The first five atom37 places (N, CA, C, CB, O) and aatype in JSON, in Angstrom:
{
  "aatype": [20, 20, 20, 20, 20, 20, 20, 20, 20, 20, 20, 20, 20, 20, 20, 20, 20, 20, 20, 20, 20, 20, 20, 20, 20, 20, 20, 20, 20, 20, 20, 20, 20, 20, 20, 20, 20, 20, 20, 20, 20, 20, 20, 20, 20, 20, 20, 20, 20, 20, 20, 20, 20, 20, 20, 20, 20, 20, 20, 20, 20, 20, 20, 20, 20, 20, 20, 20, 20, 20, 20, 20, 20, 20, 20, 20, 20, 20],
  "atom_mask": [
    [1, 1, 1, 1, 1],
    [1, 1, 1, 1, 1],
    [1, 1, 1, 1, 1],
    [1, 1, 1, 1, 1],
    [1, 1, 1, 1, 1],
    [1, 1, 1, 1, 1],
    [1, 1, 1, 1, 1],
    [1, 1, 1, 1, 1],
    [1, 1, 1, 1, 1],
    [1, 1, 1, 1, 1],
    [1, 1, 1, 1, 1],
    [1, 1, 1, 1, 1],
    [1, 1, 1, 1, 1],
    [1, 1, 1, 1, 1],
    [1, 1, 1, 1, 1],
    [1, 1, 1, 1, 1],
    [1, 1, 1, 1, 1],
    [1, 1, 1, 1, 1],
    [1, 1, 1, 1, 1],
    [1, 1, 1, 1, 1],
    [1, 1, 1, 1, 1],
    [1, 1, 1, 1, 1],
    [1, 1, 1, 1, 1],
    [1, 1, 1, 1, 1],
    [1, 1, 1, 1, 1],
    [1, 1, 1, 1, 1],
    [1, 1, 1, 1, 1],
    [1, 1, 1, 1, 1],
    [1, 1, 1, 1, 1],
    [1, 1, 1, 1, 1],
    [1, 1, 1, 1, 1],
    [1, 1, 1, 1, 1],
    [1, 1, 1, 1, 1],
    [1, 1, 1, 1, 1],
    [1, 1, 1, 1, 1],
    [1, 1, 1, 1, 1],
    [1, 1, 1, 1, 1],
    [1, 1, 1, 1, 1],
    [1, 1, 1, 1, 1],
    [1, 1, 1, 1, 1],
    [1, 1, 1, 1, 1],
    [1, 1, 1, 1, 1],
    [1, 1, 1, 1, 1],
    [1, 1, 1, 1, 1],
    [1, 1, 1, 1, 1],
    [1, 1, 1, 1, 1],
    [1, 1, 1, 1, 1],
    [1, 1, 1, 1, 1],
    [1, 1, 1, 1, 1],
    [1, 1, 1, 1, 1],
    [1, 1, 1, 1, 1],
    [1, 1, 1, 1, 1],
    [1, 1, 1, 1, 1],
    [1, 1, 1, 1, 1],
    [1, 1, 1, 1, 1],
    [1, 1, 1, 1, 1],
    [1, 1, 1, 1, 1],
    [1, 1, 1, 1, 1],
    [1, 1, 1, 1, 1],
    [1, 1, 1, 1, 1],
    [1, 1, 1, 1, 1],
    [1, 1, 1, 1, 1],
    [1, 1, 1, 1, 1],
    [1, 1, 1, 1, 1],
    [1, 1, 1, 1, 1],
    [1, 1, 1, 1, 1],
    [1, 1, 1, 1, 1],
    [1, 1, 1, 1, 1],
    [1, 1, 1, 1, 1],
    [1, 1, 1, 1, 1],
    [1, 1, 1, 1, 1],
    [1, 1, 1, 1, 1],
    [1, 1, 1, 1, 1],
    [1, 1, 1, 1, 1],
    [1, 1, 1, 1, 1],
    [1, 1, 1, 1, 1],
    [1, 1, 1, 1, 1],
    [1, 1, 1, 1, 1]
  ],
  "atom_positions": [
    [[16.05, -5.28, -6.73], [14.93, -5.95, -6.12], [15.1, -5.85, -4.6], [14.84, -7.43, -6.59], [16.21, -5.82, -4.08]],
    [[13.95, -5.79, -3.9], [13.98, -5.68, -2.44], [12.83, -6.49, -1.85], [13.88, -4.19, -1.99], [11.89, -6.86, -2.55]],
    [[12.93, -6.75, -0.58], [11.9, -7.52, 0.11], [11.54, -6.81, 1.41], [12.37, -8.97, 0.39], [12.41, -6.35, 2.15]],
    [[10.23, -6.74, 1.68], [9.75, -6.14, 2.93], [8.71, -7.07, 3.53], [9.15, -4.7, 2.68], [7.54, -6.99, 3.15]],
    [[9.1, -7.95, 4.44], [8.15, -8.9, 5.01], [7.07, -8.21, 5.85], [8.89, -9.92, 5.87], [7.27, -7.12, 6.38]],
    [[5.93, -8.88, 5.93], [4.86, -8.39, 6.79], [3.96, -7.35, 6.15], [5.43, -7.82, 8.02], [3.26, -6.62, 6.86]],
    [[3.95, -7.27, 4.81], [3.12, -6.3, 4.11], [2.29, -7.01, 3.04], [3.99, -5.18, 3.47], [2.63, -6.94, 1.85]],
    [[1.22, -7.7, 3.42], [0.45, -8.5, 2.47], [-0.46, -7.67, 1.58], [-0.37, -9.52, 3.22], [-0.86, -6.56, 1.93]],
    [[-0.77, -8.23, 0.4], [-1.73, -7.62, -0.51], [-3.03, -8.42, -0.56], [-1.14, -7.51, -1.9], [-3.99, -8.02, -1.21]],
    [[-3.05, -9.55, 0.12], [-4.28, -10.34, 0.2], [-4.31, -11.1, 1.51], [-4.4, -11.31, -1.0], [-3.28, -11.47, 2.07]],
    [[-5.51, -11.32, 1.99], [-5.72, -12.05, 3.23], [-5.88, -13.53, 2.9], [-6.96, -11.51, 3.99], [-6.54, -13.89, 1.92]],
    [[-5.28, -14.4, 3.71], [-5.36, -15.83, 3.47], [-6.82, -16.27, 3.32], [-4.69, -16.61, 4.62], [-7.65, -15.94, 4.15]],
    [[-7.12, -17.0, 2.26], [-8.46, -17.5, 2.01], [-9.33, -16.55, 1.2], [-9.13, -17.78, 3.29], [-10.41, -16.93, 0.74]],
    [[-8.88, -15.32, 1.01], [-9.63, -14.35, 0.23], [-9.11, -14.34, -1.2], [-9.53, -12.93, 0.85], [-7.9, -14.42, -1.43]],
    [[-10.0, -14.27, -2.15], [-9.6, -14.19, -3.55], [-9.37, -12.76, -4.0], [-10.65, -14.82, -4.43], [-9.06, -12.53, -5.17]],
    [[-9.49, -11.8, -3.11], [-9.38, -10.39, -3.45], [-7.98, -9.86, -3.17], [-10.42, -9.58, -2.67], [-7.49, -9.96, -2.04]],
    [[-7.33, -9.3, -4.18], [-6.07, -8.59, -3.98], [-6.41, -7.14, -3.68], [-5.13, -8.71, -5.23], [-7.24, -6.54, -4.37]],
    [[-5.79, -6.57, -2.68], [-6.06, -5.2, -2.29], [-4.79, -4.37, -2.38], [-6.64, -5.13, -0.88], [-3.7, -4.92, -2.51]],
    [[-4.94, -3.07, -2.31], [-3.79, -2.19, -2.39], [-3.46, -1.89, -3.83], [-2.59, -2.8, -1.68], [-4.35, -1.86, -4.68]],
    [[-2.2, -1.65, -4.1], [-1.74, -1.34, -5.44], [-0.6, -0.35, -5.39], [-2.88, -0.78, -6.28], [0.09, -0.22, -4.37]],
    [[-0.39, 0.34, -6.5], [0.69, 1.31, -6.62], [0.11, 2.68, -6.89], [1.68, 0.9, -7.74], [-0.71, 2.85, -7.79]],
    [[0.53, 3.66, -6.11], [0.19, 5.05, -6.39], [1.13, 5.54, -7.47], [0.28, 5.95, -5.11], [2.35, 5.43, -7.33]],
    [[0.58, 6.08, -8.55], [1.38, 6.63, -9.63], [1.29, 8.15, -9.54], [0.9, 6.11, -11.03], [0.32, 8.76, -10.0]],
    [[2.31, 8.75, -8.95], [2.31, 10.19, -8.73], [3.25, 10.93, -9.68], [2.69, 10.5, -7.29], [3.78, 11.99, -9.34]],
    [[3.47, 10.36, -10.84], [4.32, 11.0, -11.84], [5.78, 10.75, -11.58], [4.06, 12.47, -11.87], [6.34, 9.77, -12.07]],
    [[6.43, 11.63, -10.82], [7.86, 11.49, -10.59], [8.2, 10.61, -9.39], [8.48, 12.85, -10.39], [9.37, 10.42, -9.08]],
    [[7.2, 10.09, -8.7], [7.43, 9.13, -7.61], [6.25, 8.18, -7.52], [7.65, 9.88, -6.25], [5.16, 8.47, -8.03]],
    [[6.46, 7.06, -6.86], [5.39, 6.07, -6.68], [5.48, 5.48, -5.28], [5.48, 4.94, -7.76], [6.51, 5.58, -4.61]],
    [[4.39, 4.87, -4.86], [4.32, 4.26, -3.53], [3.48, 2.99, -3.62], [3.71, 5.26, -2.48], [2.4, 2.99, -4.21]],
    [[3.99, 1.92, -3.05], [3.26, 0.67, -2.98], [2.36, 0.7, -1.75], [4.23, -0.55, -2.93], [2.83, 0.95, -0.64]],
    [[1.07, 0.45, -1.92], [0.12, 0.4, -0.81], [-0.23, -1.05, -0.5], [-1.16, 1.21, -1.14], [-0.66, -1.79, -1.38]],
    [[-0.03, -1.43, 0.74], [-0.38, -2.76, 1.24], [-1.02, -2.59, 2.61], [0.88, -3.69, 1.3], [-1.19, -1.47, 3.09]],
    [[-1.36, -3.69, 3.22], [-1.82, -3.68, 4.62], [-0.65, -4.09, 5.51], [-3.06, -4.64, 4.82], [0.35, -4.61, 5.02]],
    [[-0.79, -3.84, 6.81], [0.18, -4.44, 7.73], [-0.23, -5.89, 7.95], [0.25, -3.65, 9.09], [-1.31, -6.3, 7.52]],
    [[0.6, -6.65, 8.6], [0.36, -8.08, 8.75], [-0.95, -8.4, 9.45], [1.5, -8.71, 9.5], [-1.57, -9.42, 9.15]],
    [[-1.38, -7.56, 10.37], [-2.63, -7.79, 11.1], [-3.85, -7.15, 10.45], [-2.49, -7.27, 12.48], [-4.94, -7.2, 11.02]],
    [[-3.69, -6.57, 9.28], [-4.77, -5.9, 8.56], [-5.43, -4.83, 9.44], [-5.82, -6.93, 8.1], [-6.65, -4.7, 9.48]],
    [[-4.58, -4.07, 10.13], [-5.06, -2.97, 10.96], [-4.77, -1.6, 10.35], [-4.42, -3.05, 12.34], [-5.47, -0.63, 10.63]],
    [[-3.73, -1.52, 9.5], [-3.31, -0.24, 8.92], [-2.97, -0.38, 7.44], [-2.12, 0.31, 9.68], [-2.51, -1.43, 6.99]],
    [[-3.2, 0.69, 6.7], [-2.72, 0.8, 5.32], [-1.29, 1.31, 5.4], [-3.63, 1.76, 4.45], [-1.0, 2.3, 6.06]],
    [[-0.4, 0.6, 4.71], [1.02, 0.93, 4.73], [1.46, 1.43, 3.35], [1.86, -0.29, 5.17], [1.01, 0.91, 2.33]],
    [[2.31, 2.42, 3.34], [2.88, 2.93, 2.09], [4.38, 2.7, 2.08], [2.56, 4.43, 1.92], [5.08, 3.07, 3.02]],
    [[4.87, 2.08, 1.01], [6.3, 1.77, 0.91], [6.88, 2.45, -0.32], [6.52, 0.23, 0.84], [6.35, 2.34, -1.42]],
    [[7.99, 3.14, -0.12], [8.7, 3.8, -1.21], [10.16, 3.34, -1.21], [8.62, 5.34, -1.09], [10.67, 2.82, -0.21]],
    [[10.82, 3.54, -2.35], [12.25, 3.27, -2.49], [12.94, 4.62, -2.36], [12.6, 2.55, -3.87], [12.8, 5.48, -3.22]],
    [[13.69, 4.8, -1.27], [14.31, 6.09, -0.98], [15.78, 5.89, -0.66], [13.6, 6.79, 0.19], [16.13, 5.13, 0.25]],
    [[16.63, 6.55, -1.4], [18.08, 6.51, -1.16], [18.61, 5.07, -1.03], [18.42, 7.29, 0.09], [19.41, 4.77, -0.14]],
    [[18.15, 4.21, -1.93], [18.68, 2.85, -1.98], [18.09, 1.87, -0.98], [20.1, 2.89, -1.78], [18.63, 0.77, -0.8]],
    [[16.99, 2.26, -0.32], [16.36, 1.32, 0.62], [14.86, 1.56, 0.66], [16.97, 1.46, 2.04], [14.36, 2.61, 0.25]],
    [[14.14, 0.56, 1.17], [12.7, 0.68, 1.32], [12.37, 1.46, 2.59], [12.03, -0.72, 1.36], [12.99, 1.25, 3.64]],
    [[11.41, 2.34, 2.49], [10.87, 3.05, 3.65], [9.38, 2.8, 3.69], [11.18, 4.59, 3.59], [8.69, 2.98, 2.68]],
    [[8.87, 2.37, 4.83], [7.45, 2.06, 4.99], [6.87, 2.89, 6.11], [7.25, 0.55, 5.26], [7.44, 3.01, 7.2]],
    [[5.7, 3.48, 5.82], [4.99, 4.31, 6.79], [3.56, 3.82, 6.95], [5.01, 5.79, 6.35], [2.95, 3.36, 5.98]],
    [[3.03, 3.9, 8.16], [1.6, 3.66, 8.38], [0.86, 4.91, 7.91], [1.29, 3.32, 9.9], [1.16, 6.01, 8.36]],
    [[-0.12, 4.74, 7.01], [-0.81, 5.88, 6.42], [-2.16, 6.18, 7.05], [-0.99, 5.66, 4.97], [-2.53, 7.34, 7.23]],
    [[-2.9, 5.13, 7.37], [-4.25, 5.31, 7.91], [-4.75, 3.97, 8.42], [-5.22, 5.88, 6.83], [-4.17, 2.93, 8.09]],
    [[-5.82, 3.96, 9.23], [-6.39, 2.69, 9.65], [-6.96, 1.93, 8.45], [-7.49, 2.92, 10.72], [-7.47, 2.53, 7.5]],
    [[-6.87, 0.61, 8.51], [-7.5, -0.23, 7.49], [-8.92, -0.54, 7.95], [-6.68, -1.55, 7.25], [-9.13, -1.08, 9.04]],
    [[-9.89, -0.2, 7.1], [-11.29, -0.52, 7.42], [-12.02, -1.06, 6.19], [-12.02, 0.73, 7.95], [-13.19, -0.77, 5.96]],
    [[-11.29, -1.85, 5.42], [-11.86, -2.48, 4.24], [-11.13, -2.02, 2.99], [-13.34, -2.16, 4.13], [-10.28, -1.13, 3.05]],
    [[-11.44, -2.64, 1.84], [-10.74, -2.34, 0.6], [-10.75, -0.86, 0.22], [-11.34, -3.14, -0.52], [-9.82, -0.38, -0.42]],
    [[-11.79, -0.15, 0.6], [-11.89, 1.27, 0.27], [-10.81, 2.1, 0.98], [-13.26, 1.8, 0.64], [-10.58, 3.25, 0.61]],
    [[-10.17, 1.54, 1.98], [-9.1, 2.25, 2.69], [-7.96, 2.64, 1.76], [-8.56, 1.38, 3.83], [-7.33, 3.68, 1.94]],
    [[-7.69, 1.81, 0.76], [-6.61, 2.1, -0.17], [-6.99, 3.25, -1.1], [-6.27, 0.86, -0.99], [-6.15, 4.08, -1.44]],
    [[-8.26, 3.29, -1.5], [-8.73, 4.41, -2.32], [-8.65, 5.72, -1.54], [-10.18, 4.16, -2.79], [-8.29, 6.76, -2.1]],
    [[-8.98, 5.68, -0.25], [-8.9, 6.87, 0.59], [-7.46, 7.36, 0.73], [-9.5, 6.59, 1.97], [-7.21, 8.56, 0.71]],
    [[-6.52, 6.43, 0.86], [-5.11, 6.81, 0.95], [-4.66, 7.46, -0.36], [-4.24, 5.58, 1.27], [-3.95, 8.46, -0.34]],
    [[-5.07, 6.89, -1.49], [-4.71, 7.46, -2.79], [-5.31, 8.85, -2.96], [-5.18, 6.53, -3.93], [-4.64, 9.75, -3.48]],
    [[-6.55, 9.03, -2.53], [-7.21, 10.33, -2.65], [-6.48, 11.39, -1.83], [-8.67, 10.23, -2.19], [-6.37, 12.54, -2.25]],
    [[-5.97, 11.01, -0.66], [-5.24, 11.95, 0.18], [-4.0, 12.47, -0.54], [-4.85, 11.29, 1.51], [-3.68, 13.66, -0.45]],
    [[-3.31, 11.57, -1.26], [-2.11, 11.97, -2.0], [-2.47, 12.63, -3.33], [-1.21, 10.76, -2.25], [-1.65, 13.32, -3.93]],
    [[-3.7, 12.42, -3.79], [-4.11, 13.0, -5.07], [-3.53, 12.31, -6.27], [-3.74, 14.44, -5.11], [-3.39, 12.93, -7.33]],
    [[-3.18, 11.04, -6.13], [-2.57, 10.27, -7.2], [-3.45, 9.07, -7.53], [-1.14, 9.81, -6.8], [-4.12, 8.54, -6.64]],
    [[-3.46, 8.64, -8.79], [-4.24, 7.46, -9.13], [-3.64, 6.19, -8.53], [-4.34, 7.33, -10.64], [-2.42, 6.03, -8.46]],
    [[-4.53, 5.29, -8.12], [-4.12, 3.99, -7.58], [-4.24, 2.96, -8.69], [-4.99, 3.57, -6.35], [-5.32, 2.76, -9.25]],
    [[-3.12, 2.32, -9.02], [-3.12, 1.25, -10.01], [-3.3, -0.04, -9.22], [-1.78, 1.23, -10.88], [-2.39, -0.48, -8.52]],
    [[-4.47, -0.64, -9.34], [-4.8, -1.84, -8.58], [-4.09, -3.06, -9.16], [-6.33, -2.07, -8.56], [-3.78, -3.1, -10.35]],
    [[-3.85, -4.05, -8.28], [-3.17, -5.28, -8.77], [-4.04, -6.06, -9.71], [-2.76, -6.16, -7.61], [-3.63, -7.11, -10.2]]
  ]
}
């Protein structure tokens, strides 16, 4: 188990969970927003630790679908 602070899946007061997990067969990536909801972040487990990258600007829930489309992997929503 691991923890990566500052990567929310929902905005305070919103009932909508956003992001999810990219299922790319032999690897996966957790998609969340950054703390300020400015960027879509991708987090993977690599060599025993979490690695997080900024993937694209966040411009609404569809931003996660766009990130998944870029990788060509299905997004499993929360």
